[in-house]
C-alpha positions as CSV (number, residue, x, y, z in Angstrom):
1,X,-22.0,-14.6,-6.9
2,X,-18.9,-15.2,-9.0
3,X,-16.4,-18.0,-8.2
4,X,-13.1,-16.8,-6.7
5,X,-10.2,-16.2,-9.1
6,X,-6.8,-17.6,-8.1
7,X,-4.5,-15.8,-10.5
8,X,-1.3,-15.9,-8.3
9,X,-1.2,-12.1,-8.4
10,X,-0.6,-10.1,-5.2
11,X,-3.2,-7.4,-4.4
12,X,-1.9,-6.8,-0.9
13,X,1.3,-5.4,0.4
14,X,2.2,-5.6,4.1
15,X,5.1,-3.9,5.8
16,X,6.8,-4.4,9.1
17,X,9.3,-2.1,10.8
18,X,11.2,-3.4,13.7
19,X,14.5,-2.3,15.2
20,X,15.5,-0.2,12.2
21,X,14.6,-2.8,9.6
22,X,11.7,-2.3,7.1
23,X,10.4,-5.4,5.4
24,X,7.8,-5.5,2.6
25,X,5.7,-8.6,1.8
26,X,3.0,-9.4,-0.7
27,X,0.2,-12.0,-0.1
28,X,-2.3,-13.7,-2.4
29,X,-4.9,-16.5,-2.0
30,X,-4.0,-20.0,-3.0
31,X,-6.5,-22.6,-4.4
32,X,-8.0,-24.7,-1.5
33,X,-6.5,-28.1,-1.1
34,X,-9.9,-29.7,-1.6
35,X,-13.5,-28.8,-2.5
36,X,-15.3,-27.1,0.4
37,X,-12.2,-25.9,2.2
38,X,-11.3,-22.2,2.7
39,X,-8.4,-20.9,0.6
40,X,-5.0,-20.4,2.2
41,X,-2.8,-17.4,1.7
42,X,0.8,-17.3,0.5
43,X,3.0,-14.5,1.8
44,X,6.2,-13.6,0.1
45,X,8.9,-11.2,1.3
46,X,9.7,-8.6,-1.4
47,X,12.8,-7.2,0.3
48,X,14.2,-5.6,3.5
49,X,16.1,-2.5,4.2
50,X,18.2,-1.4,7.2
51,X,16.7,2.1,7.6
52,X,19.3,3.2,10.2
53,X,22.5,2.1,8.5
54,X,23.1,5.0,6.0
55,X,21.1,7.5,4.0
56,X,21.2,5.5,0.8
57,X,19.6,2.5,2.5
58,X,17.1,4.7,4.1
59,X,16.1,6.4,0.8
60,X,15.9,3.0,-0.9
61,X,13.6,1.6,1.8
62,X,11.5,4.8,2.0
63,X,11.1,4.9,-1.8
64,X,10.1,1.2,-1.9
65,X,7.5,1.8,0.8
66,X,6.2,4.9,-1.0
67,X,6.0,3.1,-4.3
68,X,4.2,0.1,-2.7
69,X,1.7,2.5,-1.0
70,X,1.1,4.2,-4.3
71,X,0.7,0.9,-6.2
72,X,-1.8,-0.4,-3.6
73,X,-3.8,2.8,-3.9
74,X,-4.0,2.3,-7.7
75,X,-5.1,-1.3,-7.2
76,X,-7.6,-0.4,-4.5
77,X,-9.1,2.4,-6.6
78,X,-9.5,0.0,-9.6
79,X,-11.1,-2.6,-7.4
80,X,-13.5,-0.1,-5.8
81,X,-14.4,1.2,-9.3
82,X,-15.1,-2.3,-10.6
83,X,-17.1,-3.2,-7.5
84,X,-19.2,0.0,-7.8
85,X,-19.8,-0.7,-11.5
86,X,-20.9,-4.3,-10.7
87,X,-23.2,-3.0,-7.9
88,X,-24.8,-0.4,-10.2
89,X,-25.3,-3.0,-12.9
90,X,-26.8,-5.4,-10.4
91,X,-29.1,-2.8,-9.0
92,X,-30.2,-1.7,-12.5
93,X,-30.8,-5.4,-13.5
94,X,-32.8,-6.2,-10.4
95,X,-34.8,-2.9,-10.3
96,X,-38.5,-3.6,-10.6
97,X,-41.7,-2.0,-9.4
98,X,-42.0,-4.6,-6.6
99,X,-38.5,-4.0,-5.2
100,X,-38.5,-2.2,-1.9
101,X,-35.7,0.4,-2.2
102,X,-34.9,0.3,1.5
103,X,-33.8,-3.3,1.2
104,X,-31.5,-2.9,-1.9
105,X,-29.5,0.2,-1.3
106,X,-26.1,0.4,-2.9
107,X,-23.5,2.8,-1.5
108,X,-20.9,4.0,-4.0
109,X,-17.5,4.6,-2.5
110,X,-14.7,6.4,-4.3
111,X,-12.1,6.1,-1.6
112,X,-10.7,3.6,0.9
113,X,-11.7,3.5,4.5
114,X,-8.8,5.8,5.4
115,X,-9.7,9.3,6.8
116,X,-6.8,10.6,4.7
117,X,-7.9,13.0,2.0
118,X,-6.5,12.9,-1.5
119,X,-4.6,16.1,-0.9
120,X,-3.1,14.7,2.4
121,X,-2.1,11.5,0.5
122,X,-0.2,13.5,-2.1
123,X,1.2,15.9,0.5
124,X,2.8,12.9,2.2
125,X,4.7,12.1,-0.9
126,X,8.3,13.3,-1.0
127,X,11.2,12.9,-3.4
128,X,14.0,10.5,-2.4
129,X,16.3,13.2,-3.8
130,X,15.3,15.7,-1.1
131,X,18.0,15.8,1.7
132,X,16.9,15.2,5.2
133,X,18.0,18.1,7.4
134,X,17.5,18.8,11.1
135,X,16.2,22.1,12.6
136,X,19.6,23.7,12.1
137,X,19.6,22.9,8.4
138,X,22.4,20.4,8.7
139,X,22.1,16.8,7.4
140,X,22.3,14.5,10.4
141,X,24.7,12.1,8.8
142,X,27.1,15.0,7.9
143,X,26.8,16.3,11.5
144,X,27.7,12.8,12.8
145,X,30.6,12.5,10.4
146,X,32.0,15.9,11.5
147,X,31.8,14.8,15.2
148,X,33.5,11.5,14.4
149,X,36.1,13.2,12.2
150,X,35.1,11.2,9.1
151,X,34.0,12.2,5.7
152,X,30.7,10.9,4.3
153,X,29.6,11.5,0.7
154,X,25.9,11.8,0.2
155,X,24.4,11.6,-3.3
């Protein structure tokens, strides 16, 4: 088995949403303080967005969330591909007439553990330029502005 690599790069993004605030974090393993100890993990906040303040902040937060999700899917797919390649190489190198196939079965996976299909994943994508409208076809912020007698410009 290979030694762990501590490159300081984040391969995980975590999000929290509480009381209208979206926060995105990355985390990565840190070299253990001494030999024989387990690694610790550093978590760094990327940014936060008040999703209920205005449409611009919502779009910024939703776009950041979508981009993080897409980036993590790319990372996950690359890691799965690399793991499958290593497993195949290992299986080919260890194959011998005396090897019992039932004890060395490798399962190749080309997806994450999600039940979401590739089509569903891409269907969930949306453009931050698309306006949000309610069932009457009116943008909620414009409706609220009309009720309050104020004018709101939406880009």
